[in-house]
N, C-alpha and C positions, 0 to 999 in steps of 0.2 A: 458690246453686245454679244459678239462672239464668245467672250469668256463665260457670260451668263449662260448662254446656251449649252456650251460644251459642258459646264458644270452639272447641268441638268441630265445630260445625256449620260456622263460619267456616274452619277449617282444612281440613275436607272440601271446602268450596266451592272454596278456593284451589287444592287438589290437582287438582280436576276441571277447573278452568280450564287449568291447566298440562297435564294429559293431553290435553285437547281442542285445545290448540294444537299438542301434538306429532303427534297423529293427523292434524290437518288438513295438516300439513307433511311427512308422510310421503313424499310423492312429489317434494319440493322438492330440488333438487340441492344437496348439501353441508350441508343443514339439521342442526343439532345439537340433539339433544332436552335438555330441561330437565328435571330431577327435583327434588323438594322434601323439606326435612328439617325436622323439627318438634322442639320441645323442651316439656317439662312446666312448669307454672308453679306456684310455691309462693310463700307469703306470708313475711314475716319470722318466723323460727323462735326466739321466745324460749322459756325453759324451761317456761312455763305453757302455750305454745301449740302445742308439738311434737306432742303427741297428737292436738289438735284439727284440726291442719292436715296430718296425715300422708297424708290422701287426696288432697292437692293441689287446685289451682285451675283445672285444665283445661290446655289446650294452646296453642301459639302457633307461627306460621311461623318457622322459624330462618333459612333460607335457600332460595332458588331458584338452582341452579347449572346451567350447561350441561354436557353430557358431552362431553368431547374425543375420545371413542373414534372411530376412523375408520370411516366407511362403506364399503360395498362398492364396489369400482372396476368399472364395466360398460363395456364397449366401445361406443363411438359413432362413426359417421362423421364425419370432418373432422379434418384434422390439428390445428386450433386448439381442438379440445375435449381439455382438459388436466386431469390428475387428479394429486394428490400422493400417492405411497406412503411415507407417513411423516410428519414433522413439517414444519410450515412453513405459510406463507400467501402467496398471491399479492399483490403490491402494485398497486393501482390509484390513479389520480388523477381525481376529477370534473371535467368541463368547467366553465368559467365560462360566465356568460352570453353572452358573445361566441364561445364555442366554444374558446377557448384552455385550456390545462392550468392548473388551480388549484394553489396551494402545498399545499393539503391531501392526506392521504394515507389511503386506507382499505385494508382488508385482507380478503381472503376466501379460501376454498378452493373457491369456484365457478369452475372453469376452463372456463366456457362462453363461449368467445371467438370474434371473428369481425373480418374486416377491413372498414374502412368505405371510402368511394369514393376516400379519399386514401392507402389503404394502412396507416392505423393500426390497431394491434391494439385493440379494444375490448371491454369486458365486456358482459353483458346489460343492465346498467343505463345504458350509454353512456360509462362511465369508460374512460380510456385505461390501458392495461395497461402497467406501468413495468418497466424492466430497464436492462441495462448495454449500452453501446454495443460494437460489433464491434471497435473499435480500442483498447478497453481493455487496458493493458498486463497481462501475465501476472503475477499475484501482487500487483497494485494493490489498494489498500484498497477494499472496497466500502461507501462512505459514501453518506449521503442525497444529497449533492451530486452524486454519480456517477450517481444514477438519471435516466434519460430515457425518453420515450415510445418504444414500439417501433414501427417502420414497416417494412413490406414493399412496396417498389416494384414496380409492375407491369411496369416495363420499365427496363432498365438497359444502357447503351452499345449502344442499337439492338436488343437482344435481349428479347424478352417473358419473364415469369415462366412457367415450365413445370411447376415442382414446388416443393413447400415442405416442409421437414422439421424436427422439433424433437426433439433428443437427450434421453438421460434427465438430462443436466445442465442442460437448459433453452437450450441453444445453438439458435439458429434459423438454419437455411441456406435459400437459395433458389437455384433452378437457372435460370440464364439462357443459352439456347442450350446450349453444351457445358461452361459453367463454373458450378461451383458456389461460390457466395460466402457467407461469414458475414454475417448481417445484424444480430445482436444477441444478447442473453443474457437469459431471463426471470429477474427478480429475485424473490427469496424473502425472507421476514422471519420472525422469531421474537420473542416476548416473554417476559419473566421470569414473568409472571403474566398469562397469556391469559385466564383467567376473569374478570379485572377489566376487560376491554375492553367498550366500549359498543356493543351491537347496533344496527344501523341498518336492517334489513330486507333481503330479498334475500340472506342469508347473508354480509352484510358487517358489518364491525366498525371501530370507530376507537378509538384508544389513549386511555388516561385517565392521571391521575397515578398511580393504583395499578397499572396494567398496566405501567407502565415505557416506555421508549423502545425502539423496534425495533432489532434487529440485523439486518443483511443478509448474504445468502449466495446461493449457487448450489445447484441440484438435486445430490444425492449427496454434498456436503461436509459436514464434521462438523456434526451436529445438524440437518441438513435431508434431507428424504426425496427421492426421485427423481421426476423429472417423467415422467408417462406420456402420450404422444401418442395420440390416437384413444380417449380414455377419460374418463368422469366419475365424480365420487364420488357415491354415492346418500346419502341421509340415515341417520342411525345409530338411526332409530326401529325398534324391534321391536315389532310389533303386538300379540304375544301378551303382552309386558310391559305394554303400555299398557292392554290390556283387562282384564288382571288387576287392575291398580292401579285402574282406572275401577269395577270391581265392589267393590273394597274400599273405595273413597272413598264410593260410592254406599250401601254398607251402613253405613259410619259415619254418614253424614247421616242416613239413614232412622232409624237407632238413636237418635241424639241428639234427632231430632225426637220419636220416639215417647216418649222419656223426658221431653221438655218437655210433651208433651201429658198424659201421666200426672201429672206434678207439678202441672199447671194444675187437672187434675180433682180431685187430693187437696185443693188448696187451696180449691177451690169448694166441695167438700163440707164441709170444716171451718168455712168461714164461714157456711154454711146452718144450723148448728146453733144 
């Protein structure tokens, strides 16, 4: 019985930890909440033991999974605040120790980007935002080799940058004097099994063997959402759902603790006879 009770308390504590993390990140851009599923435990059921084990042996955590449902899109000042309306992930590359671009690729739905002193588009963690060059031929394959960092020159042919625009397909345009120039294309990625990606914090993920390799595309193309400039995706945390789950998990833990105490009291009384 002790094992059964302890398993109930352990699963309740695990659920409380997951819910607490969801609540703590409710205000984090593009954070994806997690939920826990449980399974019941039974011993081996021989013909003689079926009746005895019919009450089960407790519960165990079966899995903790991220919810891929999209958060709300809210307006934010700044052309480089980007949100995805639909499927896909932005592609970023962390810098090396000397500031150059690493071969590593990370993926995020947090489109809170900005320009550095060199005009490179960077994410909040300092990673380079990756995309495709402006001169990429129409219909060319969007392969990993085609990815490059996205740069917005502050001056071009003697004219300073006066405006920046990003279309729904992720095309980046800069205005220099009276001329509008295409500067590049925001790259997007998809995975066969995004739930298997490894979380890295700050709403960033990296691929694993189980997630599969990324496929690349652009906004609005088949399988990819549109890029919305001047907006960010909020977390998909629903505080009502989280608080309801927290109350339920607390009641589960308290109930199991009371049963444990009752069981201990009964054993103590029996041993005193």
